[in-house]
N, C-alpha and C positions, 0 to 999 in steps of 0.2 A: 448852133445859133450864134455863140459868142466865143471869141478867143479868150484866153485866160485873163488878160488884163481887163478886157471889156466885161467879162463875167464878174470880176471882182468889183468893178464899178456898179454893176447892177445889184449885187448883193449889198453893197454899201447903201445904195438908195433905198432898198427894201428895209434896211434897219431904221431909216428915217421914219417910215410908216409904222413898223412894228414896235419901235421904241416909245411911241406915245403912251401906250398902255402902262408900261412900268413907271412912267412919271405920274400919271393921273390916278391909277388904281390904288396905290397905298395911301395917297392923300385923301381920296374920296372915302376909302374904306375906314380910315382912321376917324373921320368925322361921323360916318354912319354908326360905327361902334360906340362912339362917345354919346350920341344922341338916342340911338335905338337898340343898342346891344349887338353882339356879334351874330346873333341869329339873323338879323336883317341883312347882313352881308350875303349869306347863302340864299336868302329870298331874292335879292337883286340878281345874283348869279343865275338863279333858275329862270328868271324873267329874260335876262339877256340871252341865255342859251336857247330858250324857246323862240325868241325873235330871230336868232341866227339860223335855227333849224327851218323855220318857215321861209326865211329869205332864200335859203339854199334851194328849197323845192320850188319856190315861186319865181326866182330870178336866174339862178345858175343852171344853164342847160347841160344835159349829158353830152359829152363830146366823143365818147367811145362806148359802144355796147359790149356785151359779154363776148369773149373769144374762146370757144371750146378747145381750140388747138393749144392754148397755153395751160400747162399743167404745173402742179406744185413741184414736181421733181425737176422740171426744167428751170424753174425759178430758183430752186435751191442750188442747182448746178451753176447758175449765173452768179449767185452770191459767193459760192465757193471759189469761182474763178476770180472774182473781184478781190476777195480776201488774199489772194496770192500776188496781187499787184503791190509791190513795195512802195511805189510812189504814192498810190492812193492811200494805203494804210498809214504811211508815215505822216502825211498831212492830216488825214482824218483823226488819228489818235492824238497828235500834238494839239490840234484844234479842240478836240473833245476834252482833253485834259484841262486846258485853260477855262473852258466853259464849265467844267465840273467845279473848278475853283469858284466860279461865280455862284453856282448853286450851293456851295458851302457857305458863302456869304449870305445868300437868300435865307438859308436855314438858320444860321447862327446869329445874324445881325439883330433880329427882333429882341432876342434875349440880351444880347450885349448892350444894346442902346437903351432899351426900355427898362430892363431889370437892373443891369449893372450901373449904367450912367443916369438912370432915372429920367430919361427923356419921355415926355407924355406920348401916348400912343398916337394922338392926332398930329404931333410934331414929327414923329418918326418918319411919316410919309414924305416929309420934305427932305430928309436926309437921303432916303431911298430914291426919291425923285431926282435929286441933284446928281446922284451917281448915274442914273439912267440918262439924264441930260448930257452928262459927260460922254457916255457911250455913243449917243446920237451925234454929238458934235464931232467926236473923233472919227466916226464913220464917214462924215461929210468931208473932213480933212483928208481922209483916205482917198476920196474921189479926186481931189485936187492933186494929191501926191502921185496917183497913178497916171496922171497926164505927163509926169516928168520922169518917173522911175518905174521899175518893175515890181510886181508883188513880192518877188524873192528878196530884193533889197530891203523892202519895208519890213518883211518878216524877220530878217536878221537882227534888226533893232528891237522890234516889238516884243519878241520872245524874251530878250534880255531884260527889257523894262519890266515885263510881267514877273519874271523870276525875282528881280531885285525888289520890286514892290511887295511881293509875297514874303520875302525874307524880312523886310522891314516891318511887316505886320507882326511876325514872331518876336523880333527884337523889341518892338514897342510893347507887346504884351508882357514879355519877361521883365522889361525895365519899368513897367508901370507908367508909361508915358501919358496915360489918360486918354481923354476923348479925342483931342486933335492928333495925338500920336497914332491913333487907329484910323481916323477919318481921312487923313491925307493919303497914306498909301492905299487905302481902300478906293478912294476916288481915282488914283492913278491906275490901279489894277483894272477896275471896271471900265474906265474910259478907254484904256489901251485895247480892250476886247473889241471895241468898235473898229479898230484898225486890223486886228489879227484875224478875227473870225471870217470876214468876207474874203480875205486873201487865202486863208487855208482852205476854205470851201471851194473857191475857184480853182486852186492848184490841185486839190484832190479830184474834183470832177473832170478837170481837163485831162486827167490820165485815163479816162474811160470812154469819152466820145459818144458812140452810139448807145452805150449802156448807161448813159448819164442818169436816166430815170431810176434804174435799179441801184446805181451807185449812190444817188441822193438818198434813197430809202435806207441804204446801209449806213451812210454817214449820219443821218438823223437818229437811227437806232443806237449807233455807237455813242453819239453825243449824250442822249438821254439815259442810256444805261450807266455810263460813267457818272453822270450828274446824280442819278439815284443813289449810286454807291457812295458818292461824296457826301450827299445829304445824310445818308444813313450813318456814315462814320462820325459826322458832327454830333448827331443825336446819341450815338452809342458811347462816345468818349466824353460826354458832358460831365464837367467837374465843377460847374459854377463859376468858371472864368471864361475869358475870351479865347483861350488857347485852342480848344477844339476847332473853332472857326479859323483862326489864324494858322494853326498847324496844318489843317486840311488844305487851305489855300496855298501854303508854302510847298507842300508835297506835290500838289497839282502843278504849280508853276515851275518847279524844278524838274519834275518828270517831263513836262512838256518841252522844256528847253533841251533836255537830253534827247528826247525823241526827235525833235526837229533836227538837231545837228548830227545825230548818229544815224538817222534813217532818211527823213524827208529831204534834207539839203543834199544828200549824196545821190539822189535820184534825178537831179536837175538835168543830167545829160540826156534823159529820155525826152523825146519830142512831145510837147503838150498838144492835145487835140482840142477841138471846139466843144464847148459845153452846150 
């Protein structure tokens, strides 16, 4: 349906829609907790989930029925074949690693800002929301950049920025640079994801063409597997400081940079397909 550059634009536009929730949810959740307690948050989530479930049945039609000819073994063979595609794996893992850094931030930032810096829970949502706004804004900047340059050129810079920002987080934590010492590199890291993630997804899926659906499932599974591991690492290495969050983000940022230059960037000679 889309060439790589066009696919990257579409993914960037999707982030405009998907990014609204990370802005509003922490702010709303903070005020709900303040006024009615944390139990009310789960009550609201239950209501929203029920509305979504009813909407799916009432509004969203089925586009494809069961296909008995598709078996689990053939699906596993497809995934195994996709896993052998160096271009796909390079872009998928490099993108998944920087997203894992974001989940380290999601896991660790409430403790860092609310417990260490004594930010009220209802105000924390504004910090979280500002970073989400940065991500959305960067994704729309990416749309404009793609009109003038290739996704590959953009990624060469964005992975370097992510790695540098993550290292600055560790330096700020060790040096005790305080609130702004962490907020600034955090904002840069999260915002740059708005440029990096659409381009890595488009580059990865362009390597698969007709199998883009299976490749997309593979990509999503990889992203959230690494994200879960990153979040678990932040919790496991908790020591009462910001270092577990900063350290996990730095590891993710640096590994992503290495994965991009050592694997993904070296596969550019392969002809991209349509997504």
